[in-house]
MARMAR-568855 format. One record per residue (C-alpha): x, y, z. Coordinates in nm, 4 decimals. Layout:
<sites>
       px       py       pz
        X        Y        Z
...
</sites>
This chain:
<sites>
       px       py       pz
  -0.6832   1.0325   0.2587
  -0.4209   1.2858   0.3433
  -0.2551   1.4436   0.0497
  -0.1149   1.2047  -0.2108
  -0.1053   0.9271   0.0292
   0.0592   0.8459   0.3357
   0.4058   0.7265   0.2715
   0.4347   0.9368  -0.0435
   0.6880   1.1841   0.1332
   0.8779   0.8904   0.2975
   1.1716   0.8063   0.0214
   1.3179   0.5392   0.1940
   1.0421   0.3258   0.2849
   1.0056   0.0082   0.1075
   0.7513  -0.1882   0.3118
   0.4291  -0.1027   0.5292
   0.3151  -0.3787   0.7661
  -0.0341  -0.3874   0.9146
  -0.2254  -0.6400   1.1366
  -0.5676  -0.5468   0.9428
  -0.6397  -0.3751   0.6180
  -0.8963  -0.2156   0.7732
  -0.6641  -0.0245   0.9963
  -0.5194   0.1464   0.6920
  -0.7963   0.2687   0.5180
  -1.2027   0.3174   0.5861
  -1.3069   0.2822   0.2124
  -1.1880   0.0562  -0.0763
  -1.1511   0.3582  -0.2798
  -0.8907   0.4989  -0.0619
  -0.7425   0.2186  -0.0177
  -0.7272   0.1714  -0.3884
  -0.5770   0.5179  -0.4219
  -0.3016   0.4998  -0.1762
  -0.1731   0.1514  -0.3044
  -0.1685   0.3224  -0.6447
   0.0462   0.5831  -0.4891
   0.2695   0.3247  -0.2826
   0.2835   0.1045  -0.6473
   0.4143   0.4214  -0.8403
   0.7046   0.4909  -0.5078
   0.7968   0.0651  -0.5015
   0.6421   0.0468  -0.1644
   0.5042  -0.2833  -0.0570
   0.2010  -0.3790   0.1432
   0.2042  -0.6659   0.3945
  -0.1352  -0.7127   0.5878
  -0.0652  -1.0113   0.8513
  -0.4433  -1.0748   0.9393
  -0.5383  -1.1126   0.5441
  -0.2007  -1.2851   0.4267
  -0.1788  -0.9987   0.2198
   0.2023  -0.9575   0.0315
   0.1161  -0.6714  -0.2549
   0.5091  -0.7165  -0.3509
   0.4196  -1.0212  -0.5613
   0.1094  -0.8684  -0.6914
   0.2786  -0.5472  -0.7973
   0.5004  -0.7554  -1.0071
   0.1919  -0.8829  -1.2149
   0.0973  -0.5743  -1.3367
   0.4644  -0.3909  -1.3821
   0.4591  -0.2345  -1.7498
</sites>
Protein backbone atom coordinates (compact mmCIF):
# COMPACT_ATOMS: atom_id res chain seq x y z
CA UNK A 1 0.00 0.00 0.00
CA UNK A 2 1.22 3.50 -0.78
CA UNK A 3 1.83 5.74 2.24
CA UNK A 4 -1.33 6.13 4.32
CA UNK A 5 -3.57 4.87 1.53
CA UNK A 6 -4.79 5.91 -1.86
CA UNK A 7 -7.17 8.81 -1.52
CA UNK A 8 -5.52 10.18 1.60
CA UNK A 9 -4.25 13.20 -0.31
CA UNK A 10 -7.46 13.79 -2.29
CA UNK A 11 -9.41 16.26 -0.11
CA UNK A 12 -12.52 16.50 -2.33
CA UNK A 13 -12.97 12.79 -2.95
CA UNK A 14 -16.17 11.47 -1.37
CA UNK A 15 -16.83 8.13 -3.14
CA UNK A 16 -14.67 5.51 -4.83
CA UNK A 17 -16.48 3.08 -7.13
CA UNK A 18 -14.81 -0.21 -8.14
CA UNK A 19 -16.08 -3.09 -10.25
CA UNK A 20 -14.40 -5.74 -8.03
CA UNK A 21 -12.89 -5.41 -4.54
CA UNK A 22 -9.99 -7.51 -5.79
CA UNK A 23 -9.02 -4.63 -8.10
CA UNK A 24 -8.61 -2.33 -5.09
CA UNK A 25 -6.23 -4.34 -2.91
CA UNK A 26 -4.16 -7.52 -3.06
CA UNK A 27 -4.77 -8.53 0.57
CA UNK A 28 -7.53 -8.29 3.16
CA UNK A 29 -5.13 -6.59 5.56
CA UNK A 30 -4.33 -3.83 3.04
CA UNK A 31 -8.02 -3.43 2.21
CA UNK A 32 -8.94 -2.99 5.88
CA UNK A 33 -6.15 -0.45 6.38
CA UNK A 34 -7.30 1.45 3.31
CA UNK A 35 -10.93 1.44 4.45
CA UNK A 36 -9.87 2.72 7.86
CA UNK A 37 -8.10 5.70 6.31
CA UNK A 38 -11.03 6.38 4.01
CA UNK A 39 -13.51 6.15 6.89
CA UNK A 40 -11.55 8.78 8.83
CA UNK A 41 -11.69 11.04 5.77
CA UNK A 42 -15.36 10.36 5.05
CA UNK A 43 -14.65 8.57 1.75
CA UNK A 44 -17.29 6.03 0.75
CA UNK A 45 -16.53 2.78 -1.11
CA UNK A 46 -18.96 1.22 -3.58
CA UNK A 47 -18.22 -2.15 -5.16
CA UNK A 48 -20.49 -2.97 -8.10
CA UNK A 49 -19.89 -6.73 -8.39
CA UNK A 50 -20.15 -7.48 -4.67
CA UNK A 51 -23.09 -5.07 -4.28
CA UNK A 52 -21.41 -3.22 -1.38
CA UNK A 53 -21.95 0.39 -0.37
CA UNK A 54 -19.74 1.11 2.64
CA UNK A 55 -21.41 4.48 3.32
CA UNK A 56 -24.19 2.83 5.32
CA UNK A 57 -21.68 0.51 7.06
CA UNK A 58 -19.60 3.48 8.26
CA UNK A 59 -22.69 4.96 9.89
CA UNK A 60 -23.10 1.83 12.04
CA UNK A 61 -19.66 2.31 13.62
CA UNK A 62 -19.58 6.10 13.89
CA UNK A 63 -18.67 7.27 17.41
